[in-house]
C-alpha positions as MATLAB code, in Angstrom:
seq = 'MKRLAILASGSGSNAEKIMEYFRNSPKGKVALIASNKSDAFVLERAKKFSVPTFTFTKKEMEDGDLLRKLQSEKIDWVILAGFLLKIPVALIRAFPDRMVNIHPALLPNYGGKGMYGMKVHEAVKAAGDTQTGITIHLVNENYDEGRIIFQAATPILPEDSPEDIANKVHALEHRYFPEVIESMI';
ca = [
     -12.597  -22.480    4.692;
      -9.574  -23.210    2.717;
      -7.117  -20.369    2.031;
      -5.613  -20.338   -1.342;
      -2.308  -18.900   -2.752;
      -2.137  -17.936   -6.310;
       1.251  -17.759   -7.865;
       1.363  -16.091  -11.355;
       4.099  -14.544  -13.934;
       1.578  -12.309  -16.292;
      -1.587  -11.164  -17.511;
      -3.301  -13.511  -14.487;
      -6.812  -14.216  -16.839;
      -7.092  -17.463  -15.183;
      -6.489  -16.178  -11.365;
      -8.928  -13.514  -12.152;
     -11.392  -15.836  -12.603;
     -10.799  -17.876   -9.819;
     -11.138  -14.844   -7.838;
     -14.537  -14.951   -9.138;
     -15.167  -18.373   -8.502;
     -14.241  -18.155   -4.793;
     -15.264  -14.304   -4.301;
     -18.628  -16.009   -2.582;
     -17.564  -20.067   -2.080;
     -17.907  -20.961    1.830;
     -15.101  -23.582    0.496;
     -12.604  -21.732   -0.501;
     -11.209  -17.936   -0.238;
      -7.954  -16.220   -2.364;
      -6.248  -15.156    0.827;
      -2.647  -13.966   -1.511;
      -1.941  -13.623   -4.894;
       2.048  -13.558   -5.295;
       4.333  -12.739   -8.908;
       8.422  -13.094   -9.294;
       7.022  -10.038  -11.122;
       6.517   -6.672  -10.017;
       4.760   -5.567  -13.173;
       2.943   -8.512  -13.587;
      -0.754   -7.614  -14.589;
      -2.419  -10.325  -11.961;
      -1.459   -7.669   -9.528;
      -3.622   -5.489  -10.596;
      -6.295   -7.338  -11.229;
      -5.576   -9.016   -7.314;
      -6.329   -5.674   -6.500;
     -10.195   -5.396   -7.585;
     -10.725   -8.180   -5.638;
      -9.077   -6.834   -2.466;
      -6.772   -9.367   -2.251;
      -3.327   -9.027   -0.733;
      -0.372   -9.367   -3.203;
       3.347  -10.387   -2.648;
       6.019  -10.077   -4.706;
       9.337  -11.926   -4.804;
      12.533  -12.749   -6.855;
      13.772  -16.060   -7.440;
      16.759  -15.973   -5.190;
      13.932  -14.786   -2.521;
      11.726  -17.576   -3.604;
      14.911  -20.360   -3.324;
      15.743  -18.471   -0.297;
      12.466  -19.431    1.549;
      11.025  -15.967    1.594;
       7.796  -17.030   -0.306;
       7.895  -20.265    1.946;
       7.850  -17.730    5.145;
       4.841  -15.847    3.478;
       2.678  -18.466    2.730;
       2.991  -20.160    6.135;
       2.431  -16.768    7.932;
      -0.835  -16.105    5.923;
      -1.978  -19.873    6.807;
      -2.709  -20.527    3.262;
      -3.553  -24.456    2.576;
      -3.655  -24.724   -1.257;
      -0.674  -23.396   -3.611;
      -2.484  -22.970   -7.079;
       0.024  -22.016   -9.948;
      -1.676  -20.053  -12.381;
       0.655  -19.174  -15.430;
       3.756  -18.897  -13.201;
       6.915  -19.887  -14.846;
       9.463  -20.317  -12.312;
      10.555  -23.827  -11.190;
       9.419  -24.341   -7.686;
      11.952  -25.225   -5.224;
      11.867  -28.909   -3.031;
      11.278  -27.285   -0.342;
       8.101  -25.443   -0.893;
       6.740  -28.402   -2.413;
       7.000  -30.148    0.282;
       5.282  -27.737    2.486;
       2.612  -28.188    1.020;
       2.177  -32.313    0.071;
      -0.825  -32.947   -2.794;
      -1.985  -29.164   -2.179;
       0.055  -27.673   -5.324;
      -1.811  -27.786   -8.577;
      -0.363  -26.360  -11.718;
      -2.481  -26.062  -14.806;
      -0.890  -26.883  -18.370;
      -2.384  -25.451  -21.797;
      -1.642  -28.918  -23.552;
      -2.472  -32.624  -23.023;
       0.250  -33.924  -20.955;
       2.457  -35.878  -21.173;
       2.338  -34.107  -24.466;
       4.233  -30.716  -25.276;
       5.548  -30.184  -21.509;
       8.514  -29.445  -19.662;
      10.829  -26.381  -18.886;
       9.930  -23.880  -21.861;
       7.018  -25.268  -22.763;
       4.044  -21.994  -21.835;
       2.153  -20.501  -23.528;
       2.302  -19.518  -27.106;
       5.454  -21.876  -27.470;
       2.685  -24.794  -26.611;
       0.414  -23.572  -29.431;
       2.478  -22.933  -31.932;
       4.206  -26.895  -31.277;
       1.011  -27.925  -31.153;
      -0.004  -26.288  -34.777;
       3.321  -27.148  -36.142;
       3.012  -30.548  -35.002;
      -0.885  -30.900  -36.898;
      -2.488  -32.472  -34.079;
      -6.063  -32.241  -34.682;
      -6.898  -31.432  -30.664;
      -4.967  -30.037  -27.838;
      -6.388  -28.891  -24.293;
      -5.408  -28.431  -20.779;
      -3.991  -30.393  -17.735;
      -4.216  -29.789  -14.120;
      -1.883  -31.427  -11.912;
      -0.166  -32.051   -8.925;
       3.193  -30.285   -8.468;
       6.199  -32.540   -7.760;
       9.969  -31.734   -8.564;
       9.836  -31.855  -12.449;
       8.112  -29.661  -14.795;
       4.343  -30.797  -15.354;
       5.099  -34.456  -14.014;
       3.248  -34.409  -11.615;
      -0.189  -36.512  -11.180;
      -2.801  -35.531  -13.295;
      -6.110  -34.403  -12.009;
      -8.054  -33.081  -15.026;
      -7.613  -33.208  -18.564;
     -10.445  -31.353  -20.795;
      -9.980  -31.009  -24.762;
     -10.762  -28.924  -27.662;
     -10.753  -29.559  -31.605;
      -8.266  -27.968  -33.874;
      -9.039  -26.670  -36.855;
      -6.301  -27.207  -40.064;
      -7.050  -23.206  -40.436;
      -6.730  -22.640  -36.800;
      -3.809  -20.472  -36.250;
      -1.655  -20.442  -32.578;
      -3.998  -17.697  -31.596;
      -7.265  -19.785  -32.672;
      -5.735  -22.496  -30.703;
      -4.824  -20.564  -27.339;
      -8.174  -18.443  -27.269;
      -9.735  -22.331  -27.110;
      -7.512  -23.564  -24.872;
      -8.180  -20.165  -22.619;
     -11.632  -20.826  -22.790;
     -11.509  -24.314  -21.128;
      -8.928  -23.316  -18.939;
     -11.492  -20.674  -17.729;
     -14.043  -22.994  -17.654;
     -13.086  -25.664  -15.325;
      -9.611  -24.659  -13.668;
     -11.770  -22.839  -10.738;
     -14.192  -26.131  -10.538;
     -11.556  -28.778  -10.415;
      -9.932  -26.435   -7.328;
     -12.958  -26.691   -5.819;
     -13.282  -30.291   -5.763;
      -9.991  -30.738   -4.239;
     -10.315  -28.868   -1.630;
];
């Protein structure tokens, strides 16, 4: 059974769906929730599933504390679910082709530094796009440029607000992210 760590910076709705999905899975187990924010709601969600948590600062991550924690917990796969910091190269290299991110748009559109959450949905709306979606990809040294594993799209209606777009994208994330992770591990 593969041991998964989820890195998240915010509320953790995707992390919760992943914990639910793998609760009784023979293929994988969420063994750790790690966050760079000590007040992130994802840490509360982890308690509901009795998943251990770990918090760290950006400097601690850059100094290798997070990598040492992942190694001590014998983590096989690292899942980024709303994690906003750039991953250090040493951490990426420690999990070659075993670090996965989800992005709330159809990459390569609307990716890169600063493109996350509502900023993405507002940009999609401002551009007048007729569809958006999710991209699940491997993590490399650049924001949102790793090899694409999976994409799913949803239509955008002219009257959809950025909040409506966010709701459609969240539905795709919750539906597909756990299954794609399972297929990869």
